[in-house]
N, C-alpha and C positions, 0 to 999 in steps of 0.2 A: 502494500498500500503506499508505497513511496510517491512524493508526490501529493498526497491529498491533504487537504486541511482539516481539521478537527469536525467541521461542521458540515463539508462536504454530502454525508449520510443522511442529515436531516434536511438540506436543501434538497437532495434527490428525493426523499421522500415527500415532500412537501410539489414537488413538481409532479411525480407519479399522482398523488392525492388528486391536484388540481384539474389533472388531464382526464382523470375517471370520473370526478364529479362534472365535467364538460360533457362527456361522452354520454351520462344520464341525464344530464338537461336537456341535450339534443333527443334521447330516446323520448323522453316526456315529450316535448313540443311536438316532434312527429308524433306520437299517440295522440296529443289534443287534436291536433290538425286533422287528422284522418279520419276524426268522426263526423266532419262537416268539410269535402273538400269545394273549394271555391277558386274561382277566375273572377279575375278583374281586368276588365277590356275598357282603353280609356279612346273615347272618342273626342272629336273637334269640340261637341257641347257638351259631354256628359261622361260620367263613369258608371258601366256596366257589371254588375255584380250578380255571377250566377253563384248558386250554391246548391248542391246536393242534399236533400234532406227526404230521402225515400220513408214511405211509412207514416208521415206526417199528413194530416188534415189541414186545412188552409186556415181553419179556426186554430191551431195548434201553435200558429205561427206570428212570433212578436218582433217586430222591426224596429230599432229607435237610432237616430243618429244625432251626435254630440261633435261639435267640431267636425274633425276630419276622420271620426270613427262610426263605423257600423255596426253595431249592434243586432245578431240573429239571435234570438231564443225560440226553442221549439220544447215542446212537452205535450207526450202522448198519456192519456190514463187508460188503465184496464178498464175493460166492458164491466158494466155491473154484473154482467153474468160470468162470474170468474171462476166457476166451479169448475172441477175435472170434467164433468159431464153436461153437453150441451144437447139440443136437439139434431145436431147434426152428429153425435159421436160422442166418444169418450179419449181426452188427451191423453197421450202417453208424454209429451212432453211440451211443455208450456215457457219460451223462451221471450216470447214477443209479447210483454206486458206494460208496464210504464218504463218510458225514458224522457231525459231532459237534457237537451245541448243545449250550450250557449257557445257563440264563436262571436270573437271582437275583430273585426277588419279594419286595419289602418288602411284609409283612403288617399292616394298619390295628389290631392288635392284639394282647395275648397270646394264646398258644393251648395246649392242650395235645398236645404233640407225640405223647405214647405212645399216644393214643388217634385219630388220624389214620389216615384209609382212602383207598385211592386205587382207581380205575376208569379203565379204558382201553377205548374203543367207537369203531371207527371212524375213529382218528385222532386222537380228542379225549380228553384226559387232564381225569379229572376226580378235585380232591382237596379232602376235607373235613377241615378243621382244627376242632375243636371247640374253643370258649373256656373259660375256665376257672369253674368254678361263682360264681356271684354270691355274692359277701358281703352282700350288703343284707338278706339274713333276717338274717344273724346281728348286724343293726345296731340299736342303742339308741338311741331318741331320749332326749336329756336337757333337760330344760325349764330355759330360762334364768330366772332370778327377777331 
């Protein structure tokens, strides 16, 4: 162990621990995002967010915008008839019960939240968030002498 300083082992341990913590954080972030896959499309006049929400009804979805952040919440509740036997037959496995998701999406720019629209079709939510009107039309060029 020639050439090693007394605290090299401790430094190596902290570096290894830091790398492992980063890996766990990335895995958790990927898992959280995989619950709701999101695409953000930028058009000249709006941002369009597509989110996969299969298994939810239109009434299960709640949307809100605060600043440059879109929050998507969806919650489905189990049917009142949660017994193992129904008119259709007897369940051997029931995994499709209550579930709740929340996904916050950072938008790439400012939006006019009051003019936002949303559609839900075949498990895909499409939210259109108009951009503010451009001030470029009111811009006056100033000549520098």
